[in-house]
N, C-alpha and C positions, 0 to 999 in steps of 0.2 A: 399497488396492492401488496399486502404483507406477504413475503415469500415463504414463510415457514408454515408447515402443516403440523400442528402440535400433536396430532394423534399418531403421527408416523415418523417423525424425525427426532433424533437424539443428539444433544450437544456433546462434543468431544474435547475441544480446546478453544480458548478465547484469549485475545490479546487486544491492546489498544494501539492504534497507529493512525497516521495521517494517510488518507486514501487519494491516489492520483490515477488519472486515465490518460492514455496517449492521445494527442491531438489528431482527430481523424483526417484533418486537412493536410498537415505536414508530416505526420507519422514520426516526428522527432521531438516535439515539445510536450511537456507534461502539463495537464490541466488539473487543478485541484478539484476533487469530487466532494470534499468536506471542508468546512471552515475550521473545524477543530479536530482533535483526535477522537476517533470513534471506536467502538468495539467490533472487531473482526473475528468471526467464529467459524470453526469447522463443524459440520453437521452430517449425520448419517441418516439417509432415507431408507427405512426398513422395507417399505413396500417395493421400491424400485432397486434396492441394493446398490445405491450409489452414494458418493461422498460429495458434499458441496461446501463452498466457501461463501458465507453470507455476511453482509454488513448493512445495517439499516441506519439511515440518517433522517431523523424526523419521522415522516410517514411514508417514505419511499426507500426502496432498496438501491444502494449505490454499488453493491457487489452482489451478484448472484451467479456464481461460476461453478459448474460441475467439473470435478476432477476426473481427468482421463489419464490412461497410462502414457500418452504421448506428451503430456505437459511437463515443463521443467521450470522450477523456481530458481532464478538467478540472483545472486547477491552482487549488486553493482558497486556498493560501497560498504562501509562499516555499519551503517544503520539504514540502508535502503535496499530493497529487493523488488523483483518484478516477475510476472509470468504472463504468457499470451494465452488468450481464450479464443479459439477459432470459431466457436459457436456464437459468442457474443461479438465477434469481429473487433476485438479491442485488446489492448495490453494494460494490465492493472499494475500499479506501483504502490508500495507501502513504505512509509517512513516511520521508523520506530525511535523511541527515546533512548534506548540503550542497545548495545551490540548483543547482549544476552537474549533480549526479546527477539531480535532478528534470527539468532541461531536456533532458538526454540521453535519459532514459526517454520523455518526452513526444514528442520528435522521432522516436524509433524507433517508438513507437506509431502516430504519424501516417503514417510511411512504410509500415508493414506494413498499416495500414488501407487505404491506396491500393492496395497490392499485392493485398490480398484482393478489392477491388472489381474490379481488372483480371482477376484469376483467375476471378471469377464471370462477367464479361462474355465471356471467352474460352471458358469451359465452355458458356455459352449459344450462342455462335456455332458451336462444334463440334457441339452438339446439333442446331441448325438445318441445318447442312450435312450431317449424317448422315441426316436424314429423307428427302430426295429419293432417295437410294440405296435406302432401304428401300421406298419407294413403287414404284421401278422393278422391284425384285425380287419384289414381291408378286403382280401380276396375271399369273401363269403358268398354262399348262394343266396339269391334273393328270397327264396322260400325260408331258409334258415334264419335270415335277419328278421323276417316277419314274426316268427314263432318264438325266438329266444334272443337275448342280448349277445353281441359278438364276444364279450369277455367270457361269458359262460361257455361258449362254443370252443374258444381257444383253450381254456383251462380244463374243460371236461366236466361231466355231471357231478363228479365227486369233489369239486373245488368250490362249492357254494359257500362253505364255512369260511374259506380263505377270503372270498370276496366280501363277506360281511365283516370280517375282522379288519380288513383294509378300510372299509367305510367307517368303522369305529375309530380307527387310528386317525383318519382324516378329520372326524368330528373333534377328537381330542386335540389335534394340531390347531384347528380353528379356535378352540377354546383357549389354548395357550397363547395364540397370537392376540386374542382379544384382551387377555390379562396383561400381555406385554405392552399393548397399546395404552391400556389404562396406566401402567407404571411409567411409560414414556411420557404420557401427558402430565403426570405429576412431576416428573423430572424436568420437563420443559417449563412448567410453571415456576419451579424452583430456580432454574437457571435464569429465566427472565427476571424474576425478582432479584436475584443476585446481581444481574447486569444493571438493573435500574438502581439498586442500592449502591453499586460501585460508582455509577455516574453521579448519583446524588452526593455521595461522600466526596468525590473529586470536586464537584462544584461547591459544596459546602466548605471544603478546606480552602479553596481559592478565595471565596467570599470572606471567610473568617480572617484570612491573612490580610486581605485588602482592608477589612474593617479595623483590624488592630493597627495597621499603619496609619489609617485615617484618624482613628481615635487618639493615637499617640501624638500625632501632629496637632490635632484640635486641642487636646489637653495642654500641650505646650503653649499654643497660641493664647488659650484662655488664661493660663497662668501669667504670661507676660502682660496681657491686657489688664488683668486684675491688679498686677503690680503698678502699672502705669496709672490706672484709675485711682488706686489708693494714694499714690504720690501726688496726683493732681488734687484730690480732695484735701490732703494734708496741707499742700501749699495754699489752697483757697482758704482753709481755716486759719492759717497763719496770717494771710492778708486781712481777713475779717477781724482777727484779734488786734492787729496793728492799727487798723482804722478805728476800732473801738477805743483802744488805749489813747490814741492821739486825739480823738475827738474830731479832728479835721483831716480829711484825706490829703490836703496840700502839705501839711507838716511832714508827713511820711511819704512824700511823693517819690523820692529816689528808691526806697525799699519796695514801694508798690510797683514801680516801673520794672525793677529787677524780677519781682515775682510774676508780673505779667509776661515779661520776656521768657521766663522759665516755662510758664504755662503755654505760651505759643510754641516753644520748642518741643514740649511734650505732646502737644496736639499734632504737630508736624510728624513727630516720631510715630504716633498712633496711626496717622493716615498712611505713613510708609509701611507700617506693619500690616495694615489692612490690604494695601496693594500687594504685599508679599503673599498674604493668604490667598488672594484671588489668583495670583500667578501660579501658586502651588496647586490650586484646584484645577486650573487649566492644564498643568503638566500631567495630572492624573489621567485626564481624558486622552492625552497624547500617548500614553503607554500602549494602548491597543494598536494605535497606528504604527508605533515602533515595532511591535510584534509582527504586524502584517508585513512591514518592510523587511524584517529579518527572514520571514518565510519566503518572500519573493527573492531575496538574495540567495537563499539556499537552493531554491528552484533554478535560478540562473546558474549557480555553481554546478548543479547536476547537469544542466544542458551543456555547459562548457566542457565538462568532463566527457560527456557522451560525444560531442563534436571532436574533442581531442583524440578519442579512441578511433573515430572514423578517419581522421586525418592520418593517424599512425598506420591504419590499415591501407590507406591509399598510398602512403609513402613506401610501405613494404611491397605493395603490388608493383609500383613504378620501378623500385630497385630490382625486383625479379625480372620485369620486362626488359630493363636496361641490360642486365646480365645475360639474358637469353639473346638479345640483339647483338651484344658483343661476341658471344659464342658463335652465332650464325655468321657474323662478319669474318671471324677468324677462319671458320670452315670455308667460306667463299674464297678468301685469299689463298688458302691452301689448294683449293680446287683450281683456281686460276694459274697458280704456279705449276701444278701438275700438267695442266693443258698446255702451258707454254713449253714445258720440257718435252712433251710429246710432239708439239709442233716443231721444235728444233730438230728432233730426230727425223721427222718426216722431211724437213727441208734438207737435211744432210743426205738422206736417202735419195731425194729428188736430184740433188746436185751430182751425186755419184752416178745416178741413172743417166743424167744429161751428159756427163763426161763419157760414159760408155757408149751412148748413141753417137756422140761426136766422133769417137774413135772408129766406130763401125762405118760411119759415113765416109770418113777420111780414107779408109782402106778401100 
């Protein structure tokens, strides 16, 4: 289902990137969520006062993440960043084509995270301010509630005009919200058209570039083929003229054999050129496979970098454990030496006591 509500959400910022999600089984490897670079946009939901990151691939949403104050966007490399979404129980990763695009996305993420925090604090303040009014309106007599509204009892009989003015303000606010929704709907249509236009322009540029390359190659091959055909026709005309002049093909047999040999060489060259054309056409189909292999290599490189970071963390933890073990061992040795010293003193005292007892017994 399409995740945007055009009547209530406004676009803020958009960028194109390759989308990845963490593997739910291993929690280490990245799984590509899109085959190509897609548009990733920040949106503001007016009705719920929240910010969301949304990306649509085809007819389904590959990113639908609500920004919370606890989220953090981490740049793991010069062109790659990630953030964790606890509600979706996943980690999203974005690969950008330039470092500037990554920096702009990270700054926008940080600003909207702060905005989400302020929105949450304001909503809590409004809730706290609304509670005293509810407490004032609650302890009313049953008879009074039946005869008049609680708001009029709290404000007094002279505040009816104030109640009516507040109702008028509420109606005016509703009308303003309706106008804002209409404007946001128009802006949403405009941003969707701009996104579609950007996608079409990108695809058109790629197709035009590939078409120019193909046309240049085809024109070159056609030119060479035309030259070979003209050379062949010219040699055939020379052979026909020689045969006509000599009257008998046997008298010009040596020249005819040379021309036939030249024709065979040209035909072999033409067949070789045709094979070369077919091989070039096959190479064009292999370009997409090479691009896919490049993306797989980049993904494996990111995995290796992540594993390297984990290994460094483990090494540091092991070094800390070893240092603490050495310190505990030194403390234990010091304690043993202290106990041995105390034991020597006790043995000395015991020997003196034994000598004293022996002297007493001898007397």
